[in-house]
N, C-alpha and C positions, 0 to 999 in steps of 0.2 A: 535715659542714658545714650551715650553716644554710640553707634553701632559701627559707622562708616566714617573713620576719621578721615581720611583723604579729603571727603566731600562733606563734612560735618552733617551727616543724616543719623537722625535720633530712631529709636524704636518707636516713637510717638509718631513719626512721620511715615514709618512703613506701616503702622496699624491703620493711619488716617488714609493712606493709599489704598488698602484693603478695602476699608468701609465705604471709601466713595467709588468702589466698582471696579478696580484693579484685579483683572482675571487671572494674571500671571506673574511670576516674579520678573520676567523681562519688562512687563509694562511698569511695575514698582520701580524697576532700574532705571527705566526712560522717564520716568517721572520725577524721581528723587536724585538720580546719579549715583545711588548706593551699588557698590560692587563694580562701577566701571572704570576704576584707575588701578589699583593693586590686586584687588580680588580677595585680599585676607579676610574680608568679613562676610564672604558670599554665604557660606554655611549658615552661620547665627542669621542672617538677615532674611535669609529663605526660610528658616525654620520659624522667625517672628509672622513672618507672612503667612506661612500656613496655619500657625496657631491663631492668628487675628481672623483669617476665612473660616476657619472652623467656629470661631465665636460669634461670627455674625451670621452664621446660619442659624435659621429659624425651625424650631420644630414644625411637622406638618399640622395644620388644624382639623383635625380629625374631630367627628362628631361624637360625643360622648352618649352612650347610651344607657337609659334608666334600667336600674335593677328590676328584674321582673318579679311581681307582687307573689 
C-alpha cells in the first residue's frame, strides 16, 4: 500500500529499508524520500518502520539444557 503519496513510497519500501539495515526513521526518510514533503504520512511510516525492526530482530541463540534424569 502507498504510505507516502507525495513520493510514491510503499509500506514494502519501508520494510525493505529496515531489513537492509536502516537504523533510524531518518535513514529510511533519506533512502526512500518518505515523509520529506508534506509530512502527513510520518506517523504511519514511522510505525511501519518500528514494526519491521521488531520483526527483523532475532531471538538470542541460548543453549538448551537437557532435563536432569
